[in-house]
N, C-alpha and C positions, 0 to 999 in steps of 0.2 A: 372736424368735418372738412371734406374737400370736394371740389368740383372744378371743371374747366371753365364754367360760366359763372360770372359774378352774380347774375340775377337768380340762377338756379340755386347757387350756394346761399344767397341771402334768404330766399324762401325756405330752404331746408333748415337752416339754422334757426330761424324764428319759429317754425313749426315745432321743432324739437324742444326749444326753450319753453314753449307753451306747455308741452307735456311735462317738462321738469317743474314748472310753476304749479301745475295741478298736483303733481306728486308731493311737492313741498307742503302745499295746503292740506292735503289729505293726511299727512303725517305731522301736522301742526308745527311745521318748521318755517323759517323765514329767511329771506336773502337780503343782505345789505346792498341795495342797488348802487349806493354811492361808492362802495368799495369794489364793485364789480366792473371789469373792463374786458375788452377783447382785442386781439391782435390778428390782423389779416396777413397770413404768410403768402407771399406772391413773388413770382419771378419778374413781374413787370416793374418798370421804373416808378410809376406813380399809382397810388391806390385811389379808387374812385371815391369822391367825396359823398356820393349818394348812397354808399353802402351803410345800411342801418341795421343795428341789432337791438331788438326791443323785448323786454320782459315785463309783462303786466303793465303795459303802457308807459314803462320807464325806458328812456333811451340809454343804452349802455355806451360808455365813452370808448373810443378807439385809442390804442396806444401803438407806438412804433417799437417798443420793447417791453417785455414783461419779466418779472423775477419769478422763477419757478424752482423750488427746492434749492434756493441759494445761488442759482445760476441765472444770469441775464441773457434772455433770448431776444434777438431782434427779428424784424419781419423778413430779413433776407438770410437768416441763419449764418451770419458772417462771423459771429463770436466777438465782434469788435467791442460792443458794450461791456461784455464780461471781461475781456482782456483789459479794458480801460479801468474797470473796477479793481481787478487784481493789481494792476500797475500802481494805482493809488495806494493800496494797502502795502505793497512792497516798498514804495517810496517812503512811507511813514516808518516802516520797520528799519530801513537803512538809516534814517535819521536817528532813530533810537539807538541803533548799534554804534553809530558814529560818536554819540555822547557817552555811551557806556564803556567803550573800549579804553577810556582813560582811567576808569575806576575799578575795573574787574578783570577777571582772567579769561583765557580762551575757552575753557570748558563752560563757563557761564554764558559767554557770547554764543556758543553753539546751542545751548539750551534755549536762548532767546530766539535764535534763528529757527529752531525746530518748532517754536511756539507761534511765531509771528509771520514766518515766510513759507516754510514747508507746507503747512495745511492749505494755503491758498494756491500753491503751485500743484499740489497733488489732487485737489478736489475736482472731480469730473474730467481729469486730464485725458481719459480715454476718448472723450468726445471732441475736445478742442486742441489737444496736444499734437495731433498729427499735422496740423496746419503750420508747419515750421517755416513760415515765410515772413514777410514784413509785419504781419498782424501780431505775432507774438515775439518778434525780435526785441521790443522794449522790455519784456519780462526776462529774457535771457541776459540782457545788459544789466538789469537791476540785480539779478541773482549773482552775476559775476562781481558786481560792485559790493554786494554783501559779503561775498567770500573774501574779497581783498581787504575789507574792513576787519573781518574776524581774524584773518591770517595775513598781516601786512608785510610778510617777509618778501623782499624783492627778488631773491633768487628762486629759480624754478619757474616752470610754465604754469599757466592757469589750471591746466588739467592736473598738475601735481598738487596744487593747492586743494582742489576738490578731493583728490585721493588722500591727502594728509588729514583732512577733516572728516573723511568717510561720508561725503555728501555727493549725491548724484546731480549732475547738471541737468537742465530741463529736458534735452533730447533723450538722455539716458533714463531719466525718470519716466518719460513716456514709454520707452521701450520696456522698462521693468514692469510697468503697469500692464502693458500688452502681454508680456510673458506670464504674469500672474493670472490674467483673464483666460489665456489659452490653456494654462495648466488646469484651471477650474473647469474649462470646457471639456478637455480630454478626459477628465476624471469624473464627469457627470456631477459637478458640484454647483452648477448654475441652475436657475429656474428652468422648468421644462420648456418654456417658449424659446429657449436658446438651442434646443436640440436640433432644429433644422435651420439654424442661423447660417451655417456654412454648408457648402457642398464640396465633395472631393474634386480636386482639379482633374483627375482622371475621367470624371463623368462628362467633362466638356472638352477635354483635350485627348482625342482618341489615338494619336500617334504615341508609340511606345518610346517616349523620350525619358531622359533622367528626371526632368521636371515633373512629368506626369506620373511617374512611378514612385516618387519619393514621399507619398502621402501628404502632399501639400493641399491646403484648403483654399477655397475660392469664396469670396463674399459677393453674392449676386448684387448687381446694381438695381436699385428700386427706382422706378419712374413714377413720380407723384404727379397728380393734377396740378395745374398752374396755381390754383388758389386753394388755401386752407385757412381755417379759422381756429384760433386757440382762445378759449374763454378762461378768465382768471377771476377768482373771487376770494 
C-alpha cells in the first residue's frame, strides 16, 4: 500500500488489515502475530516512530529490512543488505575453494564454484545487477578471487581466466540475464502482465532518427508515492 501522507497510509493499512483479520476468522485461519512484521518504504531519511500497524489489537513490529523469496529488501531499496548477504556466502565459498585446491582437480573446483557461488550471483540479478557501482563491487572482487583460486596460472589476463573456465563475470552475467529476459519478452514467453511493460521508443521519439527506427524499447519511469508499506508474515 502507498500514499504520500504517513497518517493517511497508517489509517488505510489498519483498515485493510482489519478486513484481512475478518476474512481469516471466517475461513477458520489464524495469523502468527509474533512472526508478522512490516517495513515502511520511504524516501525520507527517518521513519516516524508514531507509525503503528495493528491487527486484532496486536502491534506489528517494524523492520528496516525484510526477507522476501530469498532476497533481502531494505526500506530504501538500496540492495545493500542483500549484497552483504551474498558477500558473506561468497567469502565462505572462497575459503572452501582455497582449502580444496590442494586436494582436488580443476573440474571439481569448477563444480564447487557452480554449486556455492554461481547460484548466489545469478539469483534475482535482473533486479540488483544493474547497480554496477560501489554497492556490488565487493561481489565482483570476490568472484575474481574465486576465479584466481580455481585457475591460479599467472599468465594471461583475468578475462582470459574467465574464458578458460567458461564462466561469466558478474557484469556479463547480468547482461546475459537481460538478454534471456528480452528474448522471452519478444517471443511472448513471459506472463501477460509484461505485455505492456515496455513501449517502442518511436512512440516517444518522433524524429525519424536511426535510434527511433531501430525497434528499440523504452521502459517508462514509474513515480511512486513517498511512503509504501510492505507486510511480511
